[in-house]
ZAZAMAR-158530 format. One record per residue (C-alpha): residue in one letter; y, z, x; residue number from 1. Coordinates in Angstrom, 3 decimals. Layout:
code=a	Y=Y	Z=Z	X=X	pos=NUM
...
This chain:
code=m	Y=0.000	Z=0.000	X=0.000	pos=1
code=p	Y=2.468	Z=-0.558	X=2.852	pos=2
code=e	Y=4.476	Z=-2.759	X=0.509	pos=3
code=n	Y=5.360	Z=0.470	X=-1.333	pos=4
code=n	Y=6.954	Z=2.152	X=1.721	pos=5
code=t	Y=10.327	Z=3.778	X=1.097	pos=6
code=s	Y=12.700	Z=5.826	X=3.239	pos=7
code=d	Y=10.807	Z=8.928	X=2.019	pos=8
code=v	Y=7.210	Z=7.667	X=1.892	pos=9
code=l	Y=5.237	Z=5.878	X=4.582	pos=10
code=y	Y=1.734	Z=4.631	X=3.854	pos=11
code=v	Y=-0.579	Z=4.568	X=6.869	pos=12
code=g	Y=-4.261	Z=4.003	X=7.503	pos=13
code=e	Y=-6.358	Z=6.667	X=9.141	pos=14
code=m	Y=-4.394	Z=8.873	X=11.508	pos=15
code=p	Y=-5.322	Z=12.163	X=13.205	pos=16
code=f	Y=-3.640	Z=15.196	X=11.649	pos=17
code=e	Y=-2.640	Z=16.343	X=15.144	pos=18
code=s	Y=-0.537	Z=13.193	X=15.552	pos=19
code=l	Y=0.910	Z=13.115	X=12.063	pos=20
code=f	Y=1.604	Z=16.692	X=10.968	pos=21
code=p	Y=4.089	Z=17.697	X=13.697	pos=22
code=r	Y=6.325	Z=14.850	X=12.443	pos=23
code=l	Y=6.387	Z=16.128	X=8.853	pos=24
code=a	Y=8.811	Z=18.535	X=7.189	pos=25
code=a	Y=6.022	Z=19.886	X=4.950	pos=26
code=i	Y=2.661	Z=18.873	X=3.525	pos=27
code=v	Y=1.172	Z=18.877	X=0.045	pos=28
code=h	Y=-2.622	Z=18.813	X=0.086	pos=29
code=h	Y=-5.821	Z=19.658	X=-1.757	pos=30
code=g	Y=-6.414	Z=23.001	X=-0.032	pos=31
code=g	Y=-9.233	Z=22.016	X=2.287	pos=32
code=t	Y=-9.893	Z=24.336	X=5.215	pos=33
code=g	Y=-9.372	Z=21.648	X=7.863	pos=34
code=t	Y=-6.108	Z=20.438	X=6.374	pos=35
code=m	Y=-4.866	Z=24.010	X=5.957	pos=36
code=a	Y=-5.642	Z=24.831	X=9.601	pos=37
code=a	Y=-4.083	Z=21.608	X=10.924	pos=38
code=a	Y=-0.853	Z=22.277	X=9.009	pos=39
code=a	Y=-0.761	Z=25.846	X=10.370	pos=40
code=r	Y=-1.246	Z=24.550	X=13.928	pos=41
code=a	Y=1.574	Z=22.050	X=13.382	pos=42
code=g	Y=3.905	Z=24.809	X=12.186	pos=43
code=i	Y=4.903	Z=23.114	X=8.940	pos=44
code=p	Y=5.096	Z=24.605	X=5.443	pos=45
code=q	Y=2.264	Z=23.617	X=3.157	pos=46
code=v	Y=1.415	Z=23.766	X=-0.501	pos=47
code=a	Y=-2.112	Z=23.407	X=-1.810	pos=48
code=f	Y=-3.075	Z=22.057	X=-5.224	pos=49
code=p	Y=-6.808	Z=22.870	X=-5.303	pos=50
code=f	Y=-9.320	Z=21.326	X=-7.639	pos=51
code=m	Y=-12.735	Z=22.627	X=-6.483	pos=52
code=a	Y=-14.816	Z=25.069	X=-4.434	pos=53
code=d	Y=-13.130	Z=27.081	X=-1.639	pos=54
code=q	Y=-9.790	Z=25.332	X=-2.090	pos=55
code=f	Y=-8.649	Z=28.039	X=-4.523	pos=56
code=e	Y=-9.312	Z=30.781	X=-1.951	pos=57
code=n	Y=-7.571	Z=28.719	X=0.719	pos=58
code=r	Y=-4.478	Z=28.487	X=-1.480	pos=59
code=k	Y=-4.485	Z=32.284	X=-1.792	pos=60
code=r	Y=-4.688	Z=32.574	X=2.001	pos=61
code=i	Y=-1.784	Z=30.147	X=2.483	pos=62
code=v	Y=0.347	Z=32.322	X=0.203	pos=63
code=q	Y=-0.812	Z=35.603	X=1.806	pos=64
code=l	Y=0.079	Z=34.342	X=5.278	pos=65
code=g	Y=3.481	Z=33.093	X=4.147	pos=66
code=l	Y=2.650	Z=29.508	X=5.064	pos=67
code=g	Y=3.538	Z=28.139	X=1.650	pos=68
code=p	Y=4.286	Z=28.978	X=-1.973	pos=69
code=n	Y=1.812	Z=29.645	X=-4.724	pos=70
code=a	Y=1.259	Z=26.497	X=-6.725	pos=71
code=c	Y=-0.364	Z=25.606	X=-9.973	pos=72
code=d	Y=-3.778	Z=23.983	X=-10.075	pos=73
code=f	Y=-3.956	Z=20.258	X=-9.396	pos=74
code=k	Y=-4.209	Z=19.417	X=-13.084	pos=75
code=k	Y=-1.023	Z=21.365	X=-13.876	pos=76
code=i	Y=1.330	Z=19.995	X=-11.223	pos=77
code=l	Y=5.015	Z=20.498	X=-11.927	pos=78
code=v	Y=7.591	Z=19.268	X=-9.414	pos=79
code=q	Y=10.256	Z=21.805	X=-8.406	pos=80
code=e	Y=12.578	Z=21.809	X=-5.392	pos=81
code=d	Y=13.971	Z=24.981	X=-3.846	pos=82
code=l	Y=15.560	Z=24.378	X=-0.434	pos=83
code=n	Y=16.012	Z=28.076	X=0.332	pos=84
code=k	Y=12.279	Z=28.694	X=-0.102	pos=85
code=r	Y=11.559	Z=25.661	X=2.075	pos=86
code=r	Y=13.734	Z=27.012	X=4.897	pos=87
code=v	Y=12.006	Z=30.404	X=4.756	pos=88
code=l	Y=8.594	Z=28.739	X=4.745	pos=89
code=e	Y=9.541	Z=26.514	X=7.691	pos=90
code=s	Y=10.544	Z=29.564	X=9.696	pos=91
code=k	Y=7.354	Z=31.465	X=8.873	pos=92
code=s	Y=5.237	Z=28.391	X=9.567	pos=93
code=k	Y=6.839	Z=27.892	X=12.991	pos=94
code=n	Y=6.187	Z=31.554	X=13.827	pos=95
code=i	Y=2.530	Z=31.261	X=12.815	pos=96
code=a	Y=2.148	Z=28.080	X=14.899	pos=97
code=y	Y=3.689	Z=29.815	X=17.924	pos=98
code=f	Y=1.296	Z=32.738	X=17.452	pos=99
code=l	Y=-1.716	Z=30.412	X=17.150	pos=100
code=y	Y=-0.835	Z=28.485	X=20.305	pos=101
code=s	Y=0.135	Z=31.514	X=22.392	pos=102
code=n	Y=-3.091	Z=33.347	X=21.520	pos=103
code=k	Y=-5.625	Z=30.632	X=22.215	pos=104
code=s	Y=-8.980	Z=31.908	X=23.359	pos=105
code=p	Y=-10.455	Z=30.256	X=26.442	pos=106
code=g	Y=-13.150	Z=27.794	X=25.682	pos=107
């Protein structure tokens, strides 16, 4: 769907999260463990809209850690924008990323 690119949306093929996420302001995802961890490593705010299995618990963890806001379930998505919350989440996310990188275990 590259023909649908806009100044706010860029469609790409497969791309490693490690290359993509550090370039994002935030990420909206399904709540998968791998996506959640990659966003935390990148230091960006995230919001999960789960629809199955452990994704609901992962959303709870995102909120508990201050990495993103609580969100409704995927089937009940409502779009709301709150820049002050985004700035707070960006700050917390950067702090978590710094902690994760500065406390790497050897291996």
